[in-house]
C-alpha positions in Angstrom: -68.0 -64.5 -58.1 -66.8 -66.4 -55.1 -63.6 -68.4 -55.1 -61.9 -70.8 -52.8 -58.1 -71.3 -53.0 -56.5 -74.2 -51.2 -52.8 -74.0 -50.4 -50.4 -76.9 -49.8 -47.3 -75.3 -48.3 -43.9 -76.3 -49.6 -42.1 -78.1 -46.7 -39.6 -75.3 -46.2 -42.3 -72.5 -46.6 -44.8 -73.2 -43.8 -43.6 -70.1 -41.8 -43.7 -68.0 -44.9 -47.3 -69.2 -45.7 -48.5 -68.4 -42.2 -46.9 -64.9 -42.4 -48.3 -64.2 -45.8 -51.9 -65.2 -44.8 -51.8 -63.2 -41.6 -50.5 -60.0 -43.3 -51.6 -60.4 -47.0 -52.1 -57.4 -49.1 -55.6 -57.5 -50.6 -55.8 -55.6 -53.9 -58.7 -53.4 -55.0 -61.5 -55.6 -56.4 -60.8 -58.5 -54.1 -62.9 -59.1 -50.9 -61.7 -61.7 -48.5 -64.6 -63.6 -47.0 -62.5 -65.8 -44.7 -59.2 -67.6 -44.5 -58.2 -70.6 -42.5 -55.2 -72.6 -41.5 -56.0 -76.3 -41.6 -54.5 -79.2 -39.6 -53.9 -81.6 -42.5 -53.9 -81.2 -46.2 -54.5 -78.7 -47.6 -52.6 -76.5 -45.2 -54.7 -73.4 -45.7 -57.8 -72.1 -47.5 -58.8 -68.6 -48.6 -62.4 -67.8 -49.6 -62.7 -64.5 -51.5 -65.0 -62.6 -53.9 -64.0 -61.0 -57.1 -65.9 -59.8 -60.2 -63.0 -60.2 -62.5 -61.3 -63.6 -63.2 -58.0 -62.0 -64.3 -57.8 -60.1 -60.9 -58.7 -63.3 -59.1 -55.8 -65.1 -60.9 -53.4 -62.3 -60.1 -54.4 -62.5 -56.4 -53.9 -66.3 -56.3 -50.4 -65.9 -57.8 -49.5 -64.2 -54.5 -49.5 -67.7 -52.9 -47.4 -69.4 -55.6 -44.1 -68.8 -53.8 -45.2 -70.6 -50.6 -47.0 -73.6 -52.0 -49.1 -75.4 -54.5 -52.5 -73.8 -55.0 -55.8 -75.0 -56.3 -58.7 -72.6 -56.9 -62.3 -73.2 -57.6 -65.4 -71.1 -58.2 -68.0 -71.7 -55.5 -71.7 -71.2 -55.7 -74.0 -70.9 -52.7 -76.6 -73.7 -52.5 -79.3 -71.0 -52.0 -78.6 -69.7 -55.5 -79.3 -73.1 -57.2 
């Protein structure tokens, strides 16, 4: 499954968010497709693939200390 996580950084955590995204530890079972810093809201986006929802949730928890997160499952248009 593919997921997209949007991150809205806490006002005092922008630097921490940038550092975390640039040097994030990616656990086994997670494959980062791409990540972006965004000018505007949300502040960042991470697109990743994972076959296990509980692993995906654990990975997203990595960002909880730097901002509010919102995660969605994404499906390629070609698969519909």
